[in-house]
C-alpha positions as CSV (number, residue, x, y, z in Angstrom):
1,M,23.3,214.8,110.3
2,V,21.7,211.4,110.8
3,L,18.0,211.2,109.9
4,G,15.5,208.5,110.6
5,T,14.7,208.3,114.4
6,Q,11.0,209.0,114.8
7,D,8.5,209.4,117.6
8,S,4.9,208.2,117.6
9,S,3.8,211.1,115.5
10,G,6.4,210.3,112.8
11,I,8.5,213.3,113.4
12,E,12.2,212.7,112.8
13,Q,13.7,213.5,116.2
14,S,17.3,213.7,115.0
15,F,16.1,216.2,112.3
16,L,14.4,218.3,114.9
17,W,17.3,218.3,117.3
18,G,19.6,219.7,114.7
19,Y,17.5,222.9,114.3
20,F,16.8,223.6,118.0
21,V,20.1,225.6,118.0
22,F,18.4,228.5,116.1
23,L,14.6,228.0,116.3
24,N,12.7,229.6,119.1
25,R,9.9,227.8,121.0
26,D,7.1,229.0,118.6
27,E,9.2,227.9,115.6
28,E,9.9,224.5,117.2
29,A,6.2,224.1,117.7
30,D,5.6,224.7,114.0
31,L,8.4,222.2,113.1
32,K,6.8,219.5,115.4
33,G,3.4,220.0,113.7
34,E,1.7,221.5,116.8
35,N,0.2,224.3,114.7
36,G,-0.9,222.1,111.8
37,E,0.6,220.1,109.0
38,A,0.8,223.0,106.5
39,R,3.0,225.0,108.9
40,R,5.1,221.9,109.7
41,I,5.8,221.3,106.0
42,S,6.6,225.0,105.5
43,M,8.8,225.2,108.6
44,R,10.7,222.1,107.7
45,V,11.7,223.6,104.4
46,L,12.8,226.9,105.9
47,A,14.7,225.1,108.7
48,R,16.6,222.9,106.3
49,L,17.4,226.0,104.1
50,G,18.6,227.9,107.1
51,E,20.7,225.1,108.5
52,S,22.4,224.5,105.1
53,L,23.3,228.2,104.7
54,G,24.5,228.7,108.3
55,A,21.7,231.0,109.4
56,D,21.7,231.9,113.1
57,K,17.9,232.4,113.3
58,L,14.7,233.0,111.4
59,I,13.6,236.6,110.9
60,P,10.1,238.0,110.3
61,I,9.1,239.3,106.9
62,T,6.6,242.0,106.0
63,S,5.6,240.6,102.6
64,A,6.1,237.9,99.9
65,H,5.8,237.7,96.2
66,V,5.4,234.3,94.6
67,V,6.2,233.0,91.1
68,E,4.3,229.6,91.2
69,S,1.4,231.6,90.0
70,S,2.4,230.5,86.5
71,Y,1.5,227.0,85.3
72,Q,4.7,227.1,83.2
73,I,6.6,227.3,86.5
74,A,4.4,225.2,88.8
75,C,3.4,222.5,86.4
76,D,1.3,219.5,87.6
77,A,3.6,218.7,90.5
78,G,3.4,222.2,91.8
79,M,-0.4,222.3,91.5
80,D,-0.5,219.1,93.5
81,L,1.5,220.7,96.3
82,L,-0.6,223.8,96.2
83,E,-3.8,221.7,96.4
84,K,-2.3,219.8,99.4
85,L,-1.4,223.0,101.2
86,A,-4.9,224.5,100.5
87,N,-6.6,221.3,101.7
88,L,-4.6,221.5,104.9
89,G,-5.9,225.0,105.5
90,A,-2.7,226.8,104.7
91,K,-2.9,230.6,104.6
92,C,-0.3,233.3,103.9
93,S,0.4,235.1,107.1
94,V,1.8,238.2,105.4
95,L,0.8,240.3,102.4
96,T,1.6,238.0,99.4
97,T,1.2,239.0,95.8
98,S,1.3,236.8,92.6
99,D,3.6,237.0,89.7
100,P,2.2,236.7,86.1
101,A,0.2,233.7,85.1
102,A,0.9,231.7,82.0
103,I,-2.2,233.1,80.2
104,D,-4.3,236.2,79.9
105,L,-6.9,235.1,82.4
106,E,-9.8,236.7,80.5
107,N,-8.7,236.7,76.9
108,W,-6.6,233.5,76.6
109,R,-8.6,232.2,73.6
110,E,-7.3,235.1,71.5
111,L,-3.7,234.0,72.3
112,K,-4.0,230.5,70.9
113,V,-3.9,228.8,74.3
114,S,-5.4,225.3,74.4
115,D,-8.5,224.6,76.6
116,E,-6.6,222.1,78.6
117,Y,-3.7,224.5,79.3
118,A,-6.1,227.3,80.3
119,R,-8.0,224.9,82.5
120,K,-4.9,224.1,84.5
121,Q,-3.8,227.7,84.8
122,L,-7.3,228.8,86.0
123,R,-7.3,226.0,88.5
124,L,-3.9,227.2,89.7
125,A,-5.3,230.7,90.2
126,E,-8.2,229.3,92.3
127,L,-5.7,227.5,94.6
128,L,-3.7,230.6,95.1
129,N,-6.9,232.4,96.1
130,R,-7.5,229.7,98.7
131,L,-4.1,230.4,100.1
132,N,-4.8,234.1,100.5
133,V,-2.4,235.2,97.7
134,V,-3.5,238.6,96.3
135,P,-4.2,237.9,92.6
136,T,-2.1,240.7,91.1
137,F,-0.6,238.5,88.3
138,N,2.0,241.2,87.9
139,C,5.8,241.1,87.9
140,T,6.0,244.7,89.2
141,P,4.0,244.6,92.5
142,Y,6.5,247.1,93.9
143,A,4.9,249.8,91.7
144,D,1.4,249.7,93.4
145,V,0.2,246.9,95.6
146,N,3.2,245.5,97.5
147,V,5.5,248.3,98.4
148,P,8.1,247.5,101.1
149,K,9.8,250.1,103.2
150,F,13.5,250.7,103.6
151,G,14.9,248.0,105.9
152,D,12.0,245.6,105.6
153,N,12.8,242.0,105.2
154,V,10.7,240.3,102.5
155,A,10.6,237.0,100.6
156,W,10.3,237.7,96.9
157,S,11.1,235.5,94.0
158,E,10.5,237.4,90.8
159,S,14.0,238.4,89.7
160,N,13.3,241.9,88.4
161,A,11.3,242.7,91.6
162,V,14.1,241.3,93.8
163,V,16.6,243.7,92.3
164,Y,14.2,246.6,92.4
165,V,13.2,246.3,96.1
166,N,16.8,245.6,97.2
167,S,18.3,248.5,95.1
168,V,15.7,251.2,94.9
169,Y,13.7,250.7,98.1
170,G,16.4,249.3,100.3
171,A,14.2,246.4,101.4
172,R,16.0,243.1,101.9
173,T,15.4,239.8,100.0
174,N,17.3,237.1,98.4
175,R,16.4,235.6,95.0
176,Y,14.0,233.0,96.5
177,P,13.0,230.0,94.4
178,A,9.4,229.0,93.7
179,F,7.7,227.4,96.7
180,V,10.3,228.6,99.2
181,D,8.6,232.0,98.7
182,L,5.2,230.5,99.5
183,F,6.5,228.6,102.6
184,A,8.0,231.8,103.8
185,A,4.7,233.6,103.3
186,I,2.8,230.9,105.3
187,I,5.3,231.1,108.2
188,G,6.0,234.8,107.9
189,K,9.7,234.3,108.3
190,V,12.9,233.5,106.4
191,P,16.3,232.3,107.5
192,N,18.7,235.1,108.3
193,F,21.3,234.8,105.5
194,G,22.5,236.4,102.2
195,L,21.1,239.9,101.5
196,H,19.2,240.0,104.7
197,L,22.6,240.7,106.4
198,T,24.0,244.2,106.1
199,E,27.6,243.0,105.5
200,N,26.5,241.1,102.4
201,R,24.9,244.2,100.9
202,R,28.1,246.1,100.4
203,G,29.3,247.1,97.0
204,R,32.3,245.3,95.6
205,V,32.8,246.6,92.1
206,L,32.9,250.3,91.1
207,V,31.3,250.8,87.7
208,K,32.0,254.2,86.2
209,L,29.3,255.2,83.7
210,D,30.7,257.5,81.0
211,V,27.6,257.9,78.8
212,Q,26.0,261.1,77.6
213,D,22.2,261.3,77.3
214,F,21.6,258.0,79.1
215,G,18.2,256.9,77.9
216,D,15.5,254.3,78.6
217,S,16.9,251.9,75.9
218,D,20.4,252.1,77.5
219,S,19.1,250.7,80.8
220,P,18.5,247.1,79.7
221,V,21.9,247.2,77.9
222,L,23.6,248.4,81.1
223,G,21.7,245.8,83.1
224,T,22.7,243.0,80.7
225,Y,26.3,244.1,81.0
226,L,26.1,243.9,84.8
227,G,24.4,240.5,84.7
228,L,27.2,239.2,82.4
229,E,30.1,240.7,84.2
230,M,29.3,240.9,88.0
231,G,28.4,237.3,88.9
232,E,27.0,237.6,92.4
233,K,29.1,240.8,93.2
234,I,27.1,244.0,93.9
235,P,28.1,246.9,91.6
236,V,28.2,250.5,92.6
237,L,27.4,252.8,89.7
238,T,28.8,256.3,89.5
239,G,28.4,259.0,86.9
240,F,24.6,258.3,86.7
241,P,22.2,261.0,85.6
242,R,20.3,262.6,88.4
243,N,17.0,262.5,86.5
244,V,16.9,258.7,86.2
245,S,13.4,257.3,85.9
246,A,11.7,254.3,87.6
247,T,11.4,252.8,84.1
248,Q,15.2,253.0,83.8
249,L,15.8,251.5,87.2
250,K,13.6,248.6,86.6
251,G,15.1,248.1,83.2
252,I,18.6,247.7,84.7
253,G,17.4,245.2,87.3
254,A,15.3,243.1,84.9
255,A,18.0,242.7,82.3
256,G,20.7,242.1,84.9
257,A,18.8,239.4,86.6
258,A,17.9,237.7,83.3
259,A,21.5,237.8,82.0
260,G,23.1,236.7,85.3
261,A,22.8,236.5,89.1
262,L,22.4,240.2,89.8
263,A,20.2,240.7,92.9
264,M,21.2,244.2,93.8
265,Y,23.0,247.3,92.7
266,H,23.9,250.7,94.2
267,I,23.9,254.1,92.5
268,E,26.1,256.6,94.2
269,G,24.1,259.4,95.7
270,L,20.8,258.0,94.6
271,T,19.9,254.6,96.1
272,P,19.2,254.3,99.8
273,E,22.4,252.5,100.9
274,A,24.7,254.6,98.7
275,R,24.3,258.2,99.8
276,T,28.0,258.3,99.4
277,R,30.5,256.0,97.8
278,A,32.0,255.2,101.2
279,E,28.6,254.1,102.4
280,A,27.9,251.9,99.4
281,F,31.2,250.1,99.9
282,Q,30.7,250.1,103.7
283,G,34.1,251.7,104.2
284,D,36.0,249.2,102.1
285,K,37.7,249.8,98.8
286,P,36.3,248.4,95.6
287,E,37.7,245.1,94.5
288,E,37.9,246.3,90.9
289,T,36.9,249.2,88.8
290,M,35.2,249.1,85.4
291,T,34.2,251.8,82.9
292,V,31.1,251.6,80.7
293,D,31.0,253.9,77.7
294,R,29.1,254.0,74.4
295,T,31.6,251.5,72.9
296,V,30.9,249.0,75.7
297,L,27.1,249.5,75.4
298,A,27.2,249.0,71.7
299,R,29.1,245.7,72.1
300,V,26.6,244.5,74.7
301,R,23.6,245.6,72.6
302,E,24.9,243.5,69.7
303,K,25.1,240.5,72.0
304,M,21.5,241.0,73.0
305,C,20.3,240.3,69.4
306,T,20.4,237.0,67.5
307,V,20.0,238.9,64.2
308,A,20.8,242.5,63.2
309,G,17.2,243.1,62.0
310,G,14.8,242.1,59.3
311,K,11.1,241.4,58.8
312,V,9.4,241.1,62.2
313,D,6.2,239.2,62.9
314,I,5.9,240.2,66.6
315,V,6.8,243.2,68.6
316,G,7.0,242.4,72.4
317,L,6.8,245.3,74.9
318,G,6.2,245.3,78.6
319,C,8.7,243.1,80.3
320,P,8.7,244.0,83.2
321,H,5.0,244.8,82.9
322,A,4.4,248.2,81.3
323,S,3.2,250.9,83.6
324,V,0.3,253.2,82.6
325,F,3.0,255.8,81.8
326,E,4.8,253.5,79.5
327,I,1.5,252.6,77.8
328,G,0.9,256.3,77.3
329,E,4.3,256.7,75.7
330,I,3.5,253.9,73.2
331,V,0.3,255.7,72.3
332,R,2.3,258.9,71.8
333,L,4.9,257.1,69.6
334,L,2.2,255.6,67.4
335,N,0.8,259.0,66.8
336,G,-2.3,257.7,65.0
337,R,-0.4,255.1,62.9
338,R,-1.5,251.5,62.7
339,V,0.4,248.3,63.1
340,K,1.1,246.6,59.7
341,K,-1.4,243.9,58.8
342,G,-0.1,240.5,59.8
343,I,2.2,241.8,62.5
344,E,1.5,241.2,66.2
345,C,2.3,243.9,68.6
346,W,1.8,243.0,72.3
347,V,2.1,245.3,75.2
348,C,2.1,243.2,78.4
349,T,0.8,244.7,81.5
350,S,-1.1,244.2,84.8
351,R,-4.9,244.3,84.9
352,L,-4.6,247.2,87.3
353,S,-2.5,249.2,84.8
354,K,-4.9,248.3,82.0
355,G,-7.8,249.6,84.1
356,L,-6.0,252.9,84.3
357,A,-5.3,252.8,80.6
358,D,-8.9,252.2,79.9
359,K,-10.0,255.3,81.9
360,M,-7.3,257.4,80.2
361,G,-8.4,256.4,76.7
362,Y,-5.2,254.6,75.9
363,S,-6.7,251.1,75.5
364,D,-9.1,252.2,72.8
365,K,-6.4,254.0,70.9
366,L,-4.1,251.0,71.1
367,S,-6.9,248.6,69.9
368,A,-7.7,251.0,67.0
369,A,-4.0,250.9,66.1
370,G,-3.9,247.0,66.1
371,V,-2.0,246.7,69.4
372,R,-2.9,244.0,71.9
373,L,-2.9,244.9,75.6
374,V,-2.1,241.5,77.1
375,C,-2.9,241.3,80.8
376,D,-1.8,238.8,83.6
377,T,1.0,237.2,81.5
378,C,3.8,238.0,79.0
379,C,5.8,236.4,76.3
380,N,8.1,234.8,78.9
381,D,5.2,232.9,80.6
382,A,2.7,232.3,77.9
383,P,2.8,229.2,75.6
384,M,4.1,231.1,72.5
385,K,5.4,228.5,70.2
386,N,1.9,227.9,68.7
387,W,2.3,231.2,66.9
388,K,5.5,230.1,65.1
389,F,7.0,233.6,65.3
390,K,10.3,234.0,63.5
391,L,11.5,237.4,64.6
392,M,10.6,239.4,67.7
393,A,11.5,243.0,68.1
394,T,11.6,244.1,71.7
395,N,12.7,247.0,74.0
396,S,13.1,244.5,76.9
397,G,16.4,243.1,78.0
398,K,14.5,240.2,79.6
399,F,12.5,239.4,76.5
400,A,15.7,239.6,74.5
401,R,17.4,237.1,76.8
402,Y,14.5,234.6,76.9
403,A,12.7,234.9,73.6
404,P,14.8,232.4,71.6
405,V,13.8,229.7,74.0
406,N,10.4,230.7,75.3
407,V,9.0,232.2,72.0
408,G,11.1,230.1,69.7
409,S,12.1,233.1,67.6
410,D,15.1,235.2,66.7
411,V,15.2,238.5,68.6
412,V,16.3,242.0,67.9
413,F,16.6,244.6,70.7
414,G,15.9,248.3,70.2
415,S,14.3,251.4,71.8
416,T,10.6,251.7,72.2
417,K,10.5,254.0,69.2
418,Q,12.4,251.6,67.1
419,C,10.0,248.8,68.1
420,I,6.9,250.8,67.4
421,D,8.3,251.8,64.0
422,A,9.0,248.2,63.3
423,A,5.4,247.3,64.2
424,V,4.1,249.9,61.7
425,K,6.5,249.1,58.9
426,G,6.9,245.4,59.5
427,E,10.6,245.5,59.5
428,F,13.4,246.4,61.9
429,P,16.2,248.1,60.0
430,T,19.6,246.4,59.9
């Protein structure tokens, strides 16, 4: 496409012409700037994206979830863009929630965050508010505030949330990058491509789970396996226990998305588009079949650790953000014990979940035990290297994947019980 021919308003006419093939009159008006500069910028990005991916049209969305809520992601350039959009009067036209920030917005001083860094993150939060983004600062909005229905098209960018809403709710989203999510929220539409299309949601690989007593700590390991092995192929899991929990489902998706390109999975007889195996594969045969047993999980679990164990100086829990039920389980596992002096134990959660934990008495018990309830952020987003941690123990497949870079430490993965024991004893057994 040749660009450069402009009318008196500065709009590139050859650019516009190329997109008239799939934009309707209202969308053309947005692209021409007839509805304001903010919508013109947003539509231009969405139109280019749609054209490059062969979309036939734009489709309406019911919600968005944006990741440029973290200064670590947005940086100064992103803040400049948000400020420009806000000054142009941009507003999200659908329910839009925010991913975690890069600091605990209330208690950042306790987490060794510099004044300058905090100032920028707090300014970023103000800009999001001007754009009508709901200040959830939570990576699991699907658990409470932003709950799409089966078949809804949405524009979400947080990777664990993308997998969850595609797989568990049967809503439809691609793994949208930062700012594309916001442009979609402003327009209220996305190009019709990828996982918005039924044919692209079919299972392609049959994964037979041959594991007795599948537990919470197995989920991130299975997810990591899927992320490493599937590429962009959608797996169909069979042999899964019927009593699978929401914690297990989110653990699979979070680890899979961190370890690879996983955006969706099916569980035969459980997830919405896999009531039967035939439905999950949309009548096709699987391209390949894999079996996951305890031997496979043990091999993957070993890959998730940079060391076998040793003296820990931080225990990181709550990635994705811990629900009030997970917080209650941590209280139960502590059973009145205290974290060893000199050891940090962080439970990352949303402010909404913390409010519930406050009312249930969990927060006071955790504080008395030496555990920090960290809100709005997590070890993936916060500037952690000032702490100079050497070894993190975690129950999170996502933390296990990112801690060596984001925290600057070695990492050992284990169950929640193993992590709590490590916090109390100061050591994760080898």
